[in-house]
PyMOL CGO cylinders between C-alpha atoms (Angstrom):
from pymol import cmd
from pymol.cgo import CYLINDER

trace = [
    CYLINDER, -5.38, 49.11, -133.87, -5.66, 51.95, -136.43, 0.3, 1, 1, 1, 1, 1, 1,
    CYLINDER, -5.66, 51.95, -136.43, -3.98, 55.94, -134.48, 0.3, 1, 1, 1, 1, 1, 1,
    CYLINDER, -3.98, 55.94, -134.48, -7.15, 58.29, -133.69, 0.3, 1, 1, 1, 1, 1, 1,
    CYLINDER, -7.15, 58.29, -133.69, -6.55, 61.29, -132.70, 0.3, 1, 1, 1, 1, 1, 1,
    CYLINDER, -6.55, 61.29, -132.70, -9.95, 63.52, -131.74, 0.3, 1, 1, 1, 1, 1, 1,
    CYLINDER, -9.95, 63.52, -131.74, -9.40, 66.74, -131.72, 0.3, 1, 1, 1, 1, 1, 1,
    CYLINDER, -9.40, 66.74, -131.72, -11.70, 68.57, -128.76, 0.3, 1, 1, 1, 1, 1, 1,
    CYLINDER, -11.70, 68.57, -128.76, -12.59, 71.56, -126.86, 0.3, 1, 1, 1, 1, 1, 1,
    CYLINDER, -12.59, 71.56, -126.86, -13.19, 71.41, -123.30, 0.3, 1, 1, 1, 1, 1, 1,
    CYLINDER, -13.19, 71.41, -123.30, -17.44, 72.98, -123.69, 0.3, 1, 1, 1, 1, 1, 1,
    CYLINDER, -17.44, 72.98, -123.69, -18.02, 70.91, -126.64, 0.3, 1, 1, 1, 1, 1, 1,
    CYLINDER, -18.02, 70.91, -126.64, -21.00, 68.15, -126.53, 0.3, 1, 1, 1, 1, 1, 1,
    CYLINDER, -21.00, 68.15, -126.53, -20.62, 66.07, -129.36, 0.3, 1, 1, 1, 1, 1, 1,
    CYLINDER, -20.62, 66.07, -129.36, -16.86, 66.00, -128.41, 0.3, 1, 1, 1, 1, 1, 1,
    CYLINDER, -16.86, 66.00, -128.41, -17.76, 64.36, -124.93, 0.3, 1, 1, 1, 1, 1, 1,
    CYLINDER, -17.76, 64.36, -124.93, -20.44, 61.48, -127.18, 0.3, 1, 1, 1, 1, 1, 1,
    CYLINDER, -20.44, 61.48, -127.18, -18.24, 61.01, -129.48, 0.3, 1, 1, 1, 1, 1, 1,
    CYLINDER, -18.24, 61.01, -129.48, -15.04, 60.29, -127.26, 0.3, 1, 1, 1, 1, 1, 1,
    CYLINDER, -15.04, 60.29, -127.26, -18.02, 57.60, -125.31, 0.3, 1, 1, 1, 1, 1, 1,
    CYLINDER, -18.02, 57.60, -125.31, -18.59, 56.36, -128.23, 0.3, 1, 1, 1, 1, 1, 1,
    CYLINDER, -18.59, 56.36, -128.23, -15.47, 55.43, -129.74, 0.3, 1, 1, 1, 1, 1, 1,
    CYLINDER, -15.47, 55.43, -129.74, -14.77, 54.10, -126.35, 0.3, 1, 1, 1, 1, 1, 1,
    CYLINDER, -14.77, 54.10, -126.35, -17.79, 52.09, -125.40, 0.3, 1, 1, 1, 1, 1, 1,
    CYLINDER, -17.79, 52.09, -125.40, -16.56, 50.46, -129.22, 0.3, 1, 1, 1, 1, 1, 1,
    CYLINDER, -16.56, 50.46, -129.22, -13.50, 49.37, -126.94, 0.3, 1, 1, 1, 1, 1, 1,
    CYLINDER, -13.50, 49.37, -126.94, -11.14, 51.97, -129.27, 0.3, 1, 1, 1, 1, 1, 1,
    CYLINDER, -11.14, 51.97, -129.27, -8.21, 54.17, -127.61, 0.3, 1, 1, 1, 1, 1, 1,
    CYLINDER, -8.21, 54.17, -127.61, -8.59, 57.76, -128.64, 0.3, 1, 1, 1, 1, 1, 1,
    CYLINDER, -8.59, 57.76, -128.64, -5.43, 60.18, -128.53, 0.3, 1, 1, 1, 1, 1, 1,
    CYLINDER, -5.43, 60.18, -128.53, -7.74, 63.45, -127.12, 0.3, 1, 1, 1, 1, 1, 1,
    CYLINDER, -7.74, 63.45, -127.12, -6.38, 66.95, -128.20, 0.3, 1, 1, 1, 1, 1, 1,
    CYLINDER, -6.38, 66.95, -128.20, -7.52, 69.20, -127.05, 0.3, 1, 1, 1, 1, 1, 1,
    CYLINDER, -7.52, 69.20, -127.05, -7.21, 72.45, -129.57, 0.3, 1, 1, 1, 1, 1, 1,
    CYLINDER, -7.21, 72.45, -129.57, -7.55, 75.55, -126.49, 0.3, 1, 1, 1, 1, 1, 1,
    CYLINDER, -7.55, 75.55, -126.49, -4.93, 74.51, -125.50, 0.3, 1, 1, 1, 1, 1, 1,
    CYLINDER, -4.93, 74.51, -125.50, -2.33, 73.91, -128.37, 0.3, 1, 1, 1, 1, 1, 1,
    CYLINDER, -2.33, 73.91, -128.37, -2.47, 75.85, -131.13, 0.3, 1, 1, 1, 1, 1, 1,
    CYLINDER, -2.47, 75.85, -131.13, -0.42, 73.96, -133.47, 0.3, 1, 1, 1, 1, 1, 1,
    CYLINDER, -0.42, 73.96, -133.47, -3.04, 71.10, -133.20, 0.3, 1, 1, 1, 1, 1, 1,
    CYLINDER, -3.04, 71.10, -133.20, -5.60, 73.47, -134.34, 0.3, 1, 1, 1, 1, 1, 1,
    CYLINDER, -5.60, 73.47, -134.34, -3.97, 74.63, -137.02, 0.3, 1, 1, 1, 1, 1, 1,
    CYLINDER, -3.97, 74.63, -137.02, -3.11, 71.69, -138.69, 0.3, 1, 1, 1, 1, 1, 1,
    CYLINDER, -3.11, 71.69, -138.69, -6.95, 70.40, -137.61, 0.3, 1, 1, 1, 1, 1, 1,
    CYLINDER, -6.95, 70.40, -137.61, -7.98, 74.01, -139.86, 0.3, 1, 1, 1, 1, 1, 1,
    CYLINDER, -7.98, 74.01, -139.86, -4.98, 72.81, -143.01, 0.3, 1, 1, 1, 1, 1, 1,
    CYLINDER, -4.98, 72.81, -143.01, -6.32, 69.58, -142.74, 0.3, 1, 1, 1, 1, 1, 1,
    CYLINDER, -6.32, 69.58, -142.74, -10.20, 70.18, -142.99, 0.3, 1, 1, 1, 1, 1, 1,
    CYLINDER, -10.20, 70.18, -142.99, -11.04, 73.87, -143.64, 0.3, 1, 1, 1, 1, 1, 1,
    CYLINDER, -11.04, 73.87, -143.64, -12.67, 73.93, -140.48, 0.3, 1, 1, 1, 1, 1, 1,
    CYLINDER, -12.67, 73.93, -140.48, -12.34, 74.99, -137.46, 0.3, 1, 1, 1, 1, 1, 1,
    CYLINDER, -12.34, 74.99, -137.46, -15.09, 73.14, -135.55, 0.3, 1, 1, 1, 1, 1, 1,
    CYLINDER, -15.09, 73.14, -135.55, -15.33, 70.24, -133.25, 0.3, 1, 1, 1, 1, 1, 1,
    CYLINDER, -15.33, 70.24, -133.25, -15.06, 67.50, -133.18, 0.3, 1, 1, 1, 1, 1, 1,
    CYLINDER, -15.06, 67.50, -133.18, -12.67, 66.96, -136.18, 0.3, 1, 1, 1, 1, 1, 1,
    CYLINDER, -12.67, 66.96, -136.18, -11.60, 62.87, -136.19, 0.3, 1, 1, 1, 1, 1, 1,
    CYLINDER, -11.60, 62.87, -136.19, -8.43, 61.60, -137.79, 0.3, 1, 1, 1, 1, 1, 1,
    CYLINDER, -8.43, 61.60, -137.79, -8.50, 57.94, -138.48, 0.3, 1, 1, 1, 1, 1, 1,
    CYLINDER, -8.50, 57.94, -138.48, -4.43, 57.04, -139.56, 0.3, 1, 1, 1, 1, 1, 1,
    CYLINDER, -4.43, 57.04, -139.56, -4.51, 60.50, -141.26, 0.3, 1, 1, 1, 1, 1, 1,
    CYLINDER, -4.51, 60.50, -141.26, -8.83, 60.47, -142.59, 0.3, 1, 1, 1, 1, 1, 1,
    CYLINDER, -8.83, 60.47, -142.59, -9.84, 63.22, -141.72, 0.3, 1, 1, 1, 1, 1, 1,
    CYLINDER, -9.84, 63.22, -141.72, -13.86, 63.28, -140.31, 0.3, 1, 1, 1, 1, 1, 1,
    CYLINDER, -13.86, 63.28, -140.31, -15.95, 67.31, -139.51, 0.3, 1, 1, 1, 1, 1, 1,
    CYLINDER, -15.95, 67.31, -139.51, -18.06, 66.18, -136.64, 0.3, 1, 1, 1, 1, 1, 1,
    CYLINDER, -18.06, 66.18, -136.64, -19.68, 62.91, -135.49, 0.3, 1, 1, 1, 1, 1, 1,
    CYLINDER, -19.68, 62.91, -135.49, -20.64, 61.07, -138.37, 0.3, 1, 1, 1, 1, 1, 1,
    CYLINDER, -20.64, 61.07, -138.37, -21.27, 58.20, -137.06, 0.3, 1, 1, 1, 1, 1, 1,
    CYLINDER, -21.27, 58.20, -137.06, -21.87, 56.18, -140.09, 0.3, 1, 1, 1, 1, 1, 1,
    CYLINDER, -21.87, 56.18, -140.09, -18.81, 57.22, -141.73, 0.3, 1, 1, 1, 1, 1, 1,
    CYLINDER, -18.81, 57.22, -141.73, -16.62, 56.24, -138.87, 0.3, 1, 1, 1, 1, 1, 1,
    CYLINDER, -16.62, 56.24, -138.87, -17.87, 52.67, -138.57, 0.3, 1, 1, 1, 1, 1, 1,
    CYLINDER, -17.87, 52.67, -138.57, -17.01, 52.82, -142.74, 0.3, 1, 1, 1, 1, 1, 1,
    CYLINDER, -17.01, 52.82, -142.74, -13.47, 53.57, -142.06, 0.3, 1, 1, 1, 1, 1, 1,
    CYLINDER, -13.47, 53.57, -142.06, -13.24, 51.93, -138.80, 0.3, 1, 1, 1, 1, 1, 1,
    CYLINDER, -13.24, 51.93, -138.80, -15.02, 49.19, -140.13, 0.3, 1, 1, 1, 1, 1, 1,
    CYLINDER, -15.02, 49.19, -140.13, -17.29, 48.42, -137.22, 0.3, 1, 1, 1, 1, 1, 1,
    CYLINDER, -17.29, 48.42, -137.22, -21.38, 48.36, -136.36, 0.3, 1, 1, 1, 1, 1, 1,
    CYLINDER, -21.38, 48.36, -136.36, -22.96, 51.52, -135.50, 0.3, 1, 1, 1, 1, 1, 1,
]
cmd.load_cgo(trace, "trace")
């Protein structure tokens, strides 16, 4: 099973939707609140050159935003 980390903030509706989508697919997600974890925020920005959430890290492959098609392709799951 891939390691999935979801970089979020507490007020991001897209973050909630993405987390729910992944959980509905039966995937375990490590949620990281970047408002409380400066190291994780720095990592997210360094990897993506973006300061927006959600950002998904799937075994080191980063996806910015809730890009359902790309996420499903990487995870090899149905949309």
